[in-house]
N, CA, C, O and the ligand as a Tripos MOL2 file, in Angstrom:
@<TRIPOS>MOLECULE
protein
  277   275    70     0     0
PROTEIN
NO_CHARGES

@<TRIPOS>ATOM
      1 N         -43.0790  -50.0820    9.4570 N.3       1 MET1
      2 CA        -44.0300  -50.5780    8.4450 C.3       1 MET1
      3 C         -45.4420  -50.1470    8.8150 C.2       1 MET1
      4 O         -45.8520  -50.2280    9.9730 O.2       1 MET1
      5 N         -46.1730  -49.6900    7.8140 N.am      2 VAL2
      6 CA        -47.5480  -49.2380    8.0060 C.3       2 VAL2
      7 C         -48.4670  -50.1260    7.1810 C.2       2 VAL2
      8 O         -48.2090  -50.3660    6.0020 O.2       2 VAL2
      9 N         -49.5420  -50.6170    7.7980 N.am      3 ASN3
     10 CA        -50.5540  -51.3780    7.0610 C.3       3 ASN3
     11 C         -51.8160  -50.5340    6.9620 C.2       3 ASN3
     12 O         -52.3430  -50.0680    7.9720 O.2       3 ASN3
     13 N         -52.2930  -50.3410    5.7470 N.am      4 THR4
     14 CA        -53.5190  -49.5840    5.5390 C.3       4 THR4
     15 C         -54.4720  -50.4160    4.7010 C.2       4 THR4
     16 O         -54.0720  -51.0260    3.7090 O.2       4 THR4
     17 N         -55.7360  -50.4380    5.1030 N.am      5 THR5
     18 CA        -56.7330  -51.2040    4.3590 C.3       5 THR5
     19 C         -57.6690  -50.2600    3.6150 C.2       5 THR5
     20 O         -58.1850  -49.2910    4.1720 O.2       5 THR5
     21 N         -57.8680  -50.5720    2.3480 N.am      6 TYR6
     22 CA        -58.7430  -49.7780    1.4800 C.3       6 TYR6
     23 C         -59.8680  -50.6650    0.9710 C.2       6 TYR6
     24 O         -59.7170  -51.8800    0.8460 O.2       6 TYR6
     25 N         -60.9970  -50.0340    0.6810 N.am      7 GLN7
     26 CA        -62.1270  -50.7470    0.0840 C.3       7 GLN7
     27 C         -62.1050  -50.4320   -1.4040 C.2       7 GLN7
     28 O         -62.0840  -49.2660   -1.7990 O.2       7 GLN7
     29 N         -62.1090  -51.4770   -2.2290 N.am      8 VAL8
     30 CA        -62.0620  -51.2880   -3.6780 C.3       8 VAL8
     31 C         -63.2790  -51.9440   -4.3250 C.2       8 VAL8
     32 O         -63.6170  -53.0930   -4.0400 O.2       8 VAL8
     33 N         -63.9250  -51.1790   -5.2020 N.am      9 GLN9
     34 CA        -65.1270  -51.6480   -5.8600 C.3       9 GLN9
     35 C         -64.8200  -52.1590   -7.2610 C.2       9 GLN9
     36 O         -64.0210  -51.5610   -7.9820 O.2       9 GLN9
     37 N         -65.4510  -53.2610   -7.6450 N.am     10 GLY10
     38 CA        -65.3920  -53.7130   -9.0260 C.3      10 GLY10
     39 C         -64.5290  -54.9280   -9.2940 C.2      10 GLY10
     40 O         -64.5050  -55.4320  -10.4170 O.2      10 GLY10
     41 N         -63.8070  -55.4170   -8.2690 N.am     11 MET11
     42 CA        -62.9610  -56.5970   -8.4960 C.3      11 MET11
     43 C         -63.8310  -57.8580   -8.4660 C.2      11 MET11
     44 O         -64.6200  -58.0670   -7.5450 O.2      11 MET11
     45 N         -63.6630  -58.6920   -9.4990 N.am     12 THR12
     46 CA        -64.5260  -59.8730   -9.5820 C.3      12 THR12
     47 C         -63.7740  -61.1980   -9.6940 C.2      12 THR12
     48 O         -64.3640  -62.2590   -9.4870 O.2      12 THR12
     49 N         -62.4860  -61.1520  -10.0170 N.am     13 CYS13
     50 CA        -61.7700  -62.4220  -10.2100 C.3      13 CYS13
     51 C         -60.2840  -62.2600   -9.9670 C.2      13 CYS13
     52 O         -59.8150  -61.1830   -9.6000 O.2      13 CYS13
     53 N         -59.5500  -63.3370  -10.1760 N.am     14 GLY14
     54 CA        -58.1170  -63.3260   -9.9170 C.3      14 GLY14
     55 C         -57.3620  -62.3450  -10.7900 C.2      14 GLY14
     56 O         -56.3270  -61.8120  -10.3910 O.2      14 GLY14
     57 N         -57.8860  -62.1090  -11.9910 N.am     15 HIS15
     58 CA        -57.2390  -61.1400  -12.8730 C.3      15 HIS15
     59 C         -57.3320  -59.7350  -12.2930 C.2      15 HIS15
     60 O         -56.3790  -58.9580  -12.3580 O.2      15 HIS15
     61 N         -58.4790  -59.4240  -11.7320 N.am     16 CYS16
     62 CA        -58.6660  -58.1190  -11.0910 C.3      16 CYS16
     63 C         -57.6820  -57.9620   -9.9330 C.2      16 CYS16
     64 O         -57.0740  -56.9070   -9.7510 O.2      16 CYS16
     65 N         -57.5420  -59.0300   -9.1590 N.am     17 VAL17
     66 CA        -56.6250  -59.0120   -8.0090 C.3      17 VAL17
     67 C         -55.2050  -58.7400   -8.4880 C.2      17 VAL17
     68 O         -54.4800  -57.9500   -7.8830 O.2      17 VAL17
     69 N         -54.8090  -59.4020   -9.5840 N.am     18 SER18
     70 CA        -53.4670  -59.2130  -10.1330 C.3      18 SER18
     71 C         -53.2660  -57.7820  -10.6100 C.2      18 SER18
     72 O         -52.2140  -57.1870  -10.3790 O.2      18 SER18
     73 N         -54.2850  -57.2270  -11.2820 N.am     19 ALA19
     74 CA        -54.1740  -55.8760  -11.8230 C.3      19 ALA19
     75 C         -54.0100  -54.8550  -10.6970 C.2      19 ALA19
     76 O         -53.1510  -53.9770  -10.7650 O.2      19 ALA19
     77 N         -54.8390  -54.9790   -9.6660 N.am     20 VAL20
     78 CA        -54.7640  -54.0510   -8.5360 C.3      20 VAL20
     79 C         -53.4380  -54.2270   -7.7930 C.2      20 VAL20
     80 O         -52.7930  -53.2470   -7.4190 O.2      20 VAL20
     81 N         -53.0410  -55.4750   -7.5830 N.am     21 SER21
     82 CA        -51.7890  -55.7410   -6.8680 C.3      21 SER21
     83 C         -50.6010  -55.1430   -7.6100 C.2      21 SER21
     84 O         -49.6950  -54.5830   -6.9930 O.2      21 SER21
     85 N         -50.6070  -55.2630   -8.9360 N.am     22 ALA22
     86 CA        -49.4940  -54.7530   -9.7350 C.3      22 ALA22
     87 C         -49.4260  -53.2320   -9.6740 C.2      22 ALA22
     88 O         -48.3510  -52.6660   -9.4720 O.2      22 ALA22
     89 N         -50.5610  -52.5710   -9.8460 N.am     23 GLU23
     90 CA        -50.5610  -51.1020   -9.8570 C.3      23 GLU23
     91 C         -50.2380  -50.5260   -8.4820 C.2      23 GLU23
     92 O         -49.4060  -49.6280   -8.3550 O.2      23 GLU23
     93 N         -50.9010  -51.0490   -7.4620 N.am     24 VAL24
     94 CA        -50.6640  -50.5350   -6.1090 C.3      24 VAL24
     95 C         -49.2580  -50.9180   -5.6410 C.2      24 VAL24
     96 O         -48.6000  -50.1610   -4.9280 O.2      24 VAL24
     97 N         -48.8110  -52.1060   -6.0550 N.am     25 GLY25
     98 CA        -47.4830  -52.5710   -5.6730 C.3      25 GLY25
     99 C         -46.3680  -51.7360   -6.2850 C.2      25 GLY25
    100 O         -45.2330  -51.7610   -5.8090 O.2      25 GLY25
    101 N         -46.6950  -50.9900   -7.3510 N.am     26 ALA26
    102 CA        -45.6860  -50.1700   -8.0300 C.3      26 ALA26
    103 C         -45.5120  -48.7980   -7.3780 C.2      26 ALA26
    104 O         -44.6150  -48.0420   -7.7520 O.2      26 ALA26
    105 N         -46.3740  -48.4710   -6.3950 N.am     27 ILE27
    106 CA        -46.2380  -47.1800   -5.6990 C.3      27 ILE27
    107 C         -44.9590  -47.2120   -4.8640 C.2      27 ILE27
    108 O         -44.6520  -48.2090   -4.2110 O.2      27 ILE27
    109 N         -44.2220  -46.1050   -4.8980 N.am     28 ALA28
    110 CA        -42.9690  -46.0160   -4.1520 C.3      28 ALA28
    111 C         -43.2060  -46.2830   -2.6670 C.2      28 ALA28
    112 O         -44.1050  -45.7030   -2.0570 O.2      28 ALA28
    113 N         -42.3960  -47.1610   -2.0990 N.am     29 GLY29
    114 CA        -42.4740  -47.4390   -0.6700 C.3      29 GLY29
    115 C         -43.3920  -48.5850   -0.2960 C.2      29 GLY29
    116 O         -43.4140  -49.0110    0.8590 O.2      29 GLY29
    117 N         -44.1580  -49.0940   -1.2700 N.am     30 VAL30
    118 CA        -45.0620  -50.2070   -0.9840 C.3      30 VAL30
    119 C         -44.2700  -51.5110   -0.9590 C.2      30 VAL30
    120 O         -43.5110  -51.8090   -1.8810 O.2      30 VAL30
    121 N         -44.4590  -52.2860    0.1180 N.am     31 ARG31
    122 CA        -43.7280  -53.5420    0.2930 C.3      31 ARG31
    123 C         -44.5750  -54.7590   -0.0370 C.2      31 ARG31
    124 O         -44.0730  -55.7760   -0.5160 O.2      31 ARG31
    125 N         -45.8830  -54.6320    0.2310 N.am     32 ASP32
    126 CA        -46.7400  -55.8000    0.0340 C.3      32 ASP32
    127 C         -48.1830  -55.3560   -0.1750 C.2      32 ASP32
    128 O         -48.6270  -54.3580    0.3910 O.2      32 ASP32
    129 N         -48.9040  -56.1100   -0.9930 N.am     33 VAL33
    130 CA        -50.3220  -55.8260   -1.2340 C.3      33 VAL33
    131 C         -51.0870  -57.1300   -1.0540 C.2      33 VAL33
    132 O         -50.7950  -58.1230   -1.7210 O.2      33 VAL33
    133 N         -52.0540  -57.1280   -0.1620 N.am     34 GLN34
    134 CA        -52.8950  -58.3010    0.0620 C.3      34 GLN34
    135 C         -54.3210  -57.9440   -0.3400 C.2      34 GLN34
    136 O         -54.8780  -56.9570    0.1400 O.2      34 GLN34
    137 N         -54.9080  -58.7510   -1.2220 N.am     35 VAL35
    138 CA        -56.2710  -58.4710   -1.6760 C.3      35 VAL35
    139 C         -57.2220  -59.5540   -1.1930 C.2      35 VAL35
    140 O         -56.9960  -60.7430   -1.4150 O.2      35 VAL35
    141 N         -58.2920  -59.1240   -0.5270 N.am     36 ASP36
    142 CA        -59.3760  -60.0250   -0.1430 C.3      36 ASP36
    143 C         -60.4780  -59.7850   -1.1680 C.2      36 ASP36
    144 O         -61.2560  -58.8370   -1.0560 O.2      36 ASP36
    145 N         -60.5290  -60.6580   -2.1640 N.am     37 LEU37
    146 CA        -61.4510  -60.4730   -3.2860 C.3      37 LEU37
    147 C         -62.9120  -60.4540   -2.8350 C.2      37 LEU37
    148 O         -63.6770  -59.5810   -3.2440 O.2      37 LEU37
    149 N         -63.2940  -61.4030   -2.0020 N.am     38 ALA38
    150 CA        -64.6910  -61.5150   -1.5650 C.3      38 ALA38
    151 C         -65.1510  -60.2610   -0.8280 C.2      38 ALA38
    152 O         -66.2850  -59.8110   -0.9910 O.2      38 ALA38
    153 N         -64.2550  -59.7060   -0.0160 N.am     39 ALA39
    154 CA        -64.6140  -58.5340    0.7860 C.3      39 ALA39
    155 C         -64.3250  -57.2200    0.0620 C.2      39 ALA39
    156 O         -64.7650  -56.1600    0.5070 O.2      39 ALA39
    157 N         -63.5850  -57.2800   -1.0580 N.am     40 GLY40
    158 CA        -63.2070  -56.0720   -1.7700 C.3      40 GLY40
    159 C         -62.2220  -55.2290   -0.9830 C.2      40 GLY40
    160 O         -62.1880  -54.0050   -1.1120 O.2      40 GLY40
    161 N         -61.4200  -55.9000   -0.1680 N.am     41 ARG41
    162 CA        -60.4780  -55.1820    0.6800 C.3      41 ARG41
    163 C         -59.0500  -55.3480    0.1730 C.2      41 ARG41
    164 O         -58.6210  -56.4390   -0.2010 O.2      41 ARG41
    165 N         -58.3360  -54.2390    0.1720 N.am     42 VAL42
    166 CA        -56.9380  -54.2540   -0.2510 C.3      42 VAL42
    167 C         -56.1050  -53.7200    0.9040 C.2      42 VAL42
    168 O         -56.2650  -52.5700    1.3120 O.2      42 VAL42
    169 N         -55.2230  -54.5480    1.4270 N.am     43 THR43
    170 CA        -54.3670  -54.1340    2.5240 C.3      43 THR43
    171 C         -52.9590  -53.9190    1.9900 C.2      43 THR43
    172 O         -52.3570  -54.8110    1.3910 O.2      43 THR43
    173 N         -52.4500  -52.7180    2.2200 N.am     44 VAL44
    174 CA        -51.1640  -52.3210    1.6740 C.3      44 VAL44
    175 C         -50.1620  -52.1180    2.8080 C.2      44 VAL44
    176 O         -50.4250  -51.3850    3.7610 O.2      44 VAL44
    177 N         -49.0220  -52.7700    2.6920 N.am     45 SER45
    178 CA        -47.9300  -52.5710    3.6430 C.3      45 SER45
    179 C         -46.9130  -51.6550    2.9900 C.2      45 SER45
    180 O         -46.4560  -51.9090    1.8760 O.2      45 SER45
    181 N         -46.5610  -50.5800    3.7000 N.am     46 SER46
    182 CA        -45.6310  -49.6140    3.1180 C.3      46 SER46
    183 C         -44.6750  -49.0850    4.1770 C.2      46 SER46
    184 O         -44.9250  -49.1810    5.3790 O.2      46 SER46
    185 N         -43.5650  -48.5190    3.6900 N.am     47 ASP47
    186 CA        -42.5510  -47.9710    4.5900 C.3      47 ASP47
    187 C         -43.0880  -46.7610    5.3440 C.2      47 ASP47
    188 O         -42.8310  -46.5790    6.5340 O.2      47 ASP47
    189 N         -43.8540  -45.9250    4.6040 N.am     48 GLN48
    190 CA        -44.4060  -44.6870    5.1630 C.3      48 GLN48
    191 C         -45.9010  -44.6780    4.8940 C.2      48 GLN48
    192 O         -46.3720  -45.3710    3.9930 O.2      48 GLN48
    193 N         -46.6620  -43.8900    5.6740 N.am     49 PRO49
    194 CA        -48.0870  -43.7480    5.3530 C.3      49 PRO49
    195 C         -48.2300  -43.2430    3.9240 C.2      49 PRO49
    196 O         -47.4770  -42.3720    3.4890 O.2      49 PRO49
    197 N         -49.2050  -43.7960    3.1890 N.am     50 LEU50
    198 CA        -49.3840  -43.4280    1.7860 C.3      50 LEU50
    199 C         -50.3950  -42.2990    1.6320 C.2      50 LEU50
    200 O         -51.3180  -42.1550    2.4340 O.2      50 LEU50
    201 N         -50.2030  -41.5090    0.5930 N.am     51 ASP51
    202 CA        -51.1550  -40.4780    0.2160 C.3      51 ASP51
    203 C         -52.3380  -41.2070   -0.4460 C.2      51 ASP51
    204 O         -52.1670  -41.9050   -1.4460 O.2      51 ASP51
    205 N         -53.5250  -41.0360    0.1220 N.am     52 THR52
    206 CA        -54.7000  -41.7360   -0.4100 C.3      52 THR52
    207 C         -54.9270  -41.4160   -1.8830 C.2      52 THR52
    208 O         -55.3830  -42.2680   -2.6450 O.2      52 THR52
    209 N         -54.6090  -40.1860   -2.2810 N.am     53 ALA53
    210 CA        -54.8010  -39.7790   -3.6810 C.3      53 ALA53
    211 C         -53.9190  -40.6200   -4.6110 C.2      53 ALA53
    212 O         -54.3120  -40.9260   -5.7370 O.2      53 ALA53
    213 N         -52.7340  -40.9890   -4.1370 N.am     54 VAL54
    214 CA        -51.8160  -41.7990   -4.9400 C.3      54 VAL54
    215 C         -52.3530  -43.2240   -5.0650 C.2      54 VAL54
    216 O         -52.2940  -43.8290   -6.1350 O.2      54 VAL54
    217 N         -52.8750  -43.7470   -3.9650 N.am     55 VAL55
    218 CA        -53.4520  -45.0920   -3.9870 C.3      55 VAL55
    219 C         -54.6910  -45.1020   -4.8770 C.2      55 VAL55
    220 O         -54.9110  -46.0380   -5.6460 O.2      55 VAL55
    221 N         -55.4870  -44.0540   -4.7630 N.am     56 ARG56
    222 CA        -56.6990  -43.9340   -5.5920 C.3      56 ARG56
    223 C         -56.3330  -43.9380   -7.0770 C.2      56 ARG56
    224 O         -56.9870  -44.5960   -7.8850 O.2      56 ARG56
    225 N         -55.2860  -43.1990   -7.4230 N.am     57 ALA57
    226 CA        -54.8510  -43.1140   -8.8200 C.3      57 ALA57
    227 C         -54.3870  -44.4750   -9.3270 C.2      57 ALA57
    228 O         -54.6590  -44.8390  -10.4710 O.2      57 ALA57
    229 N         -53.6890  -45.2260   -8.4820 N.am     58 ALA58
    230 CA        -53.1930  -46.5490   -8.8760 C.3      58 ALA58
    231 C         -54.3550  -47.5120   -9.0800 C.2      58 ALA58
    232 O         -54.3730  -48.2800  -10.0420 O.2      58 ALA58
    233 N         -55.3210  -47.4690   -8.1760 N.am     59 VAL59
    234 CA        -56.4960  -48.3460   -8.2880 C.3      59 VAL59
    235 C         -57.2850  -47.9740   -9.5410 C.2      59 VAL59
    236 O         -57.7850  -48.8400  -10.2590 O.2      59 VAL59
    237 N         -57.3850  -46.6800   -9.7850 N.am     60 ASP60
    238 CA        -58.0950  -46.1860  -10.9660 C.3      60 ASP60
    239 C         -57.3850  -46.6500  -12.2370 C.2      60 ASP60
    240 O         -58.0260  -47.0480  -13.2090 O.2      60 ASP60
    241 N         -56.0620  -46.5940  -12.2140 N.am     61 GLU61
    242 CA        -55.2360  -47.0260  -13.3480 C.3      61 GLU61
    243 C         -55.4890  -48.5050  -13.6660 C.2      61 GLU61
    244 O         -55.4920  -48.9150  -14.8260 O.2      61 GLU61
    245 N         -55.7020  -49.2870  -12.6110 N.am     62 ALA62
    246 CA        -55.9750  -50.7200  -12.7830 C.3      62 ALA62
    247 C         -57.3890  -50.9490  -13.3180 C.2      62 ALA62
    248 O         -57.7070  -52.0290  -13.8150 O.2      62 ALA62
    249 N         -58.2380  -49.9150  -13.2100 N.am     63 GLY63
    250 CA        -59.6000  -50.0360  -13.7450 C.3      63 GLY63
    251 C         -60.6770  -50.1990  -12.7000 C.2      63 GLY63
    252 O         -61.7940  -50.6130  -13.0080 O.2      63 GLY63
    253 N         -60.3360  -49.8660  -11.4350 N.am     64 TYR64
    254 CA        -61.3020  -50.0490  -10.3470 C.3      64 TYR64
    255 C         -61.4420  -48.7530   -9.5530 C.2      64 TYR64
    256 O         -60.7510  -47.7680   -9.8090 O.2      64 TYR64
    257 N         -62.3570  -48.7820   -8.5810 N.am     65 ASP65
    258 CA        -62.6320  -47.5690   -7.8090 C.3      65 ASP65
    259 C         -62.3500  -47.7690   -6.3340 C.2      65 ASP65
    260 O         -62.7640  -48.7570   -5.7280 O.2      65 ASP65
    261 N         -61.6360  -46.8100   -5.7720 N.am     66 LEU66
    262 CA        -61.4090  -46.8000   -4.3380 C.3      66 LEU66
    263 C         -62.6730  -46.2170   -3.6940 C.2      66 LEU66
    264 O         -63.1410  -45.1440   -4.0760 O.2      66 LEU66
    265 N         -63.2070  -46.9390   -2.7200 N.am     67 VAL67
    266 CA        -64.4170  -46.4770   -2.0420 C.3      67 VAL67
    267 C         -64.0190  -45.6430   -0.8380 C.2      67 VAL67
    268 O         -63.1620  -46.0440   -0.0510 O.2      67 VAL67
    269 N         -64.6440  -44.4830   -0.6960 N.am     68 ASP68
    270 CA        -64.3150  -43.6210    0.4390 C.3      68 ASP68
    271 C         -64.7660  -44.2560    1.7370 C.2      68 ASP68
    272 O         -65.8580  -44.8160    1.8250 O.2      68 ASP68
    273 N         -63.9220  -44.1640    2.7330 N.am     69 ALA69
    274 CA        -64.2190  -44.7700    4.0390 C.3      69 ALA69
    275 C         -65.3350  -43.9980    4.7350 C.2      69 ALA69
    276 O         -65.7300  -44.3500    5.8460 O.2      69 ALA69
    277 CU        -61.2890  -59.9120  -12.8440 Cu       70 CU70
@<TRIPOS>BOND
     1     1     2 1
     2     2     3 1
     3     3     4 2
     4     3     5 am
     5     5     6 1
     6     6     7 1
     7     7     8 2
     8     7     9 am
     9     9    10 1
    10    10    11 1
    11    11    12 2
    12    11    13 am
    13    13    14 1
    14    14    15 1
    15    15    16 2
    16    15    17 am
    17    17    18 1
    18    18    19 1
    19    19    20 2
    20    19    21 am
    21    21    22 1
    22    22    23 1
    23    23    24 2
    24    23    25 am
    25    25    26 1
    26    26    27 1
    27    27    28 2
    28    27    29 am
    29    29    30 1
    30    30    31 1
    31    31    32 2
    32    31    33 am
    33    33    34 1
    34    34    35 1
    35    35    36 2
    36    35    37 am
    37    37    38 1
    38    38    39 1
    39    39    40 2
    40    39    41 am
    41    41    42 1
    42    42    43 1
    43    43    44 2
    44    43    45 am
    45    45    46 1
    46    46    47 1
    47    47    48 2
    48    47    49 am
    49    49    50 1
    50    50    51 1
    51    51    52 2
    52    51    53 am
    53    53    54 1
    54    54    55 1
    55    55    56 2
    56    55    57 am
    57    57    58 1
    58    58    59 1
    59    59    60 2
    60    59    61 am
    61    61    62 1
    62    62    63 1
    63    63    64 2
    64    63    65 am
    65    65    66 1
    66    66    67 1
    67    67    68 2
    68    67    69 am
    69    69    70 1
    70    70    71 1
    71    71    72 2
    72    71    73 am
    73    73    74 1
    74    74    75 1
    75    75    76 2
    76    75    77 am
    77    77    78 1
    78    78    79 1
    79    79    80 2
    80    79    81 am
    81    81    82 1
    82    82    83 1
    83    83    84 2
    84    83    85 am
    85    85    86 1
    86    86    87 1
    87    87    88 2
    88    87    89 am
    89    89    90 1
    90    90    91 1
    91    91    92 2
    92    91    93 am
    93    93    94 1
    94    94    95 1
    95    95    96 2
    96    95    97 am
    97    97    98 1
    98    98    99 1
    99    99   100 2
   100    99   101 am
   101   101   102 1
   102   102   103 1
   103   103   104 2
   104   103   105 am
   105   105   106 1
   106   106   107 1
   107   107   108 2
   108   107   109 am
   109   109   110 1
   110   110   111 1
   111   111   112 2
   112   111   113 am
   113   113   114 1
   114   114   115 1
   115   115   116 2
   116   115   117 am
   117   117   118 1
   118   118   119 1
   119   119   120 2
   120   119   121 am
   121   121   122 1
   122   122   123 1
   123   123   124 2
   124   123   125 am
   125   125   126 1
   126   126   127 1
   127   127   128 2
   128   127   129 am
   129   129   130 1
   130   130   131 1
   131   131   132 2
   132   131   133 am
   133   133   134 1
   134   134   135 1
   135   135   136 2
   136   135   137 am
   137   137   138 1
   138   138   139 1
   139   139   140 2
   140   139   141 am
   141   141   142 1
   142   142   143 1
   143   143   144 2
   144   143   145 am
   145   145   146 1
   146   146   147 1
   147   147   148 2
   148   147   149 am
   149   149   150 1
   150   150   151 1
   151   151   152 2
   152   151   153 am
   153   153   154 1
   154   154   155 1
   155   155   156 2
   156   155   157 am
   157   157   158 1
   158   158   159 1
   159   159   160 2
   160   159   161 am
   161   161   162 1
   162   162   163 1
   163   163   164 2
   164   163   165 am
   165   165   166 1
   166   166   167 1
   167   167   168 2
   168   167   169 am
   169   169   170 1
   170   170   171 1
   171   171   172 2
   172   171   173 am
   173   173   174 1
   174   174   175 1
   175   175   176 2
   176   175   177 am
   177   177   178 1
   178   178   179 1
   179   179   180 2
   180   179   181 am
   181   181   182 1
   182   182   183 1
   183   183   184 2
   184   183   185 am
   185   185   186 1
   186   186   187 1
   187   187   188 2
   188   187   189 am
   189   189   190 1
   190   190   191 1
   191   191   192 2
   192   191   193 am
   193   193   194 1
   194   194   195 1
   195   195   196 2
   196   195   197 am
   197   197   198 1
   198   198   199 1
   199   199   200 2
   200   199   201 am
   201   201   202 1
   202   202   203 1
   203   203   204 2
   204   203   205 am
   205   205   206 1
   206   206   207 1
   207   207   208 2
   208   207   209 am
   209   209   210 1
   210   210   211 1
   211   211   212 2
   212   211   213 am
   213   213   214 1
   214   214   215 1
   215   215   216 2
   216   215   217 am
   217   217   218 1
   218   218   219 1
   219   219   220 2
   220   219   221 am
   221   221   222 1
   222   222   223 1
   223   223   224 2
   224   223   225 am
   225   225   226 1
   226   226   227 1
   227   227   228 2
   228   227   229 am
   229   229   230 1
   230   230   231 1
   231   231   232 2
   232   231   233 am
   233   233   234 1
   234   234   235 1
   235   235   236 2
   236   235   237 am
   237   237   238 1
   238   238   239 1
   239   239   240 2
   240   239   241 am
   241   241   242 1
   242   242   243 1
   243   243   244 2
   244   243   245 am
   245   245   246 1
   246   246   247 1
   247   247   248 2
   248   247   249 am
   249   249   250 1
   250   250   251 1
   251   251   252 2
   252   251   253 am
   253   253   254 1
   254   254   255 1
   255   255   256 2
   256   255   257 am
   257   257   258 1
   258   258   259 1
   259   259   260 2
   260   259   261 am
   261   261   262 1
   262   262   263 1
   263   263   264 2
   264   263   265 am
   265   265   266 1
   266   266   267 1
   267   267   268 2
   268   267   269 am
   269   269   270 1
   270   270   271 1
   271   271   272 2
   272   271   273 am
   273   273   274 1
   274   274   275 1
   275   275   276 2
@<TRIPOS>SUBSTRUCTURE
     1 MET1         2 RESIDUE 1 A MET
     2 VAL2         6 RESIDUE 1 A VAL
     3 ASN3        10 RESIDUE 1 A ASN
     4 THR4        14 RESIDUE 1 A THR
     5 THR5        18 RESIDUE 1 A THR
     6 TYR6        22 RESIDUE 1 A TYR
     7 GLN7        26 RESIDUE 1 A GLN
     8 VAL8        30 RESIDUE 1 A VAL
     9 GLN9        34 RESIDUE 1 A GLN
    10 GLY10       38 RESIDUE 1 A GLY
    11 MET11       42 RESIDUE 1 A MET
    12 THR12       46 RESIDUE 1 A THR
    13 CYS13       50 RESIDUE 1 A CYS
    14 GLY14       54 RESIDUE 1 A GLY
    15 HIS15       58 RESIDUE 1 A HIS
    16 CYS16       62 RESIDUE 1 A CYS
    17 VAL17       66 RESIDUE 1 A VAL
    18 SER18       70 RESIDUE 1 A SER
    19 ALA19       74 RESIDUE 1 A ALA
    20 VAL20       78 RESIDUE 1 A VAL
    21 SER21       82 RESIDUE 1 A SER
    22 ALA22       86 RESIDUE 1 A ALA
    23 GLU23       90 RESIDUE 1 A GLU
    24 VAL24       94 RESIDUE 1 A VAL
    25 GLY25       98 RESIDUE 1 A GLY
    26 ALA26      102 RESIDUE 1 A ALA
    27 ILE27      106 RESIDUE 1 A ILE
    28 ALA28      110 RESIDUE 1 A ALA
    29 GLY29      114 RESIDUE 1 A GLY
    30 VAL30      118 RESIDUE 1 A VAL
    31 ARG31      122 RESIDUE 1 A ARG
    32 ASP32      126 RESIDUE 1 A ASP
    33 VAL33      130 RESIDUE 1 A VAL
    34 GLN34      134 RESIDUE 1 A GLN
    35 VAL35      138 RESIDUE 1 A VAL
    36 ASP36      142 RESIDUE 1 A ASP
    37 LEU37      146 RESIDUE 1 A LEU
    38 ALA38      150 RESIDUE 1 A ALA
    39 ALA39      154 RESIDUE 1 A ALA
    40 GLY40      158 RESIDUE 1 A GLY
    41 ARG41      162 RESIDUE 1 A ARG
    42 VAL42      166 RESIDUE 1 A VAL
    43 THR43      170 RESIDUE 1 A THR
    44 VAL44      174 RESIDUE 1 A VAL
    45 SER45      178 RESIDUE 1 A SER
    46 SER46      182 RESIDUE 1 A SER
    47 ASP47      186 RESIDUE 1 A ASP
    48 GLN48      190 RESIDUE 1 A GLN
    49 PRO49      194 RESIDUE 1 A PRO
    50 LEU50      198 RESIDUE 1 A LEU
    51 ASP51      202 RESIDUE 1 A ASP
    52 THR52      206 RESIDUE 1 A THR
    53 ALA53      210 RESIDUE 1 A ALA
    54 VAL54      214 RESIDUE 1 A VAL
    55 VAL55      218 RESIDUE 1 A VAL
    56 ARG56      222 RESIDUE 1 A ARG
    57 ALA57      226 RESIDUE 1 A ALA
    58 ALA58      230 RESIDUE 1 A ALA
    59 VAL59      234 RESIDUE 1 A VAL
    60 ASP60      238 RESIDUE 1 A ASP
    61 GLU61      242 RESIDUE 1 A GLU
    62 ALA62      246 RESIDUE 1 A ALA
    63 GLY63      250 RESIDUE 1 A GLY
    64 TYR64      254 RESIDUE 1 A TYR
    65 ASP65      258 RESIDUE 1 A ASP
    66 LEU66      262 RESIDUE 1 A LEU
    67 VAL67      266 RESIDUE 1 A VAL
    68 ASP68      270 RESIDUE 1 A ASP
    69 ALA69      274 RESIDUE 1 A ALA
    70 CU70       277 GROUP 0 **** ****
């Protein structure tokens, strides 16, 4: 299991958390998504390391922006 933390911009409420969790959670191999709304942090647990471009696309699909580390 791999845990990766991403910084996501634009989340403001529980609905945003649900949207991001649903989109990122739908990526193949993702087991769990934990969102820290106050910090704008999204921690993803997956079977294999994820392609950042795929995570970026999922976050974008939800309507938010992945911040470059
Ligand atoms: Cu919201």
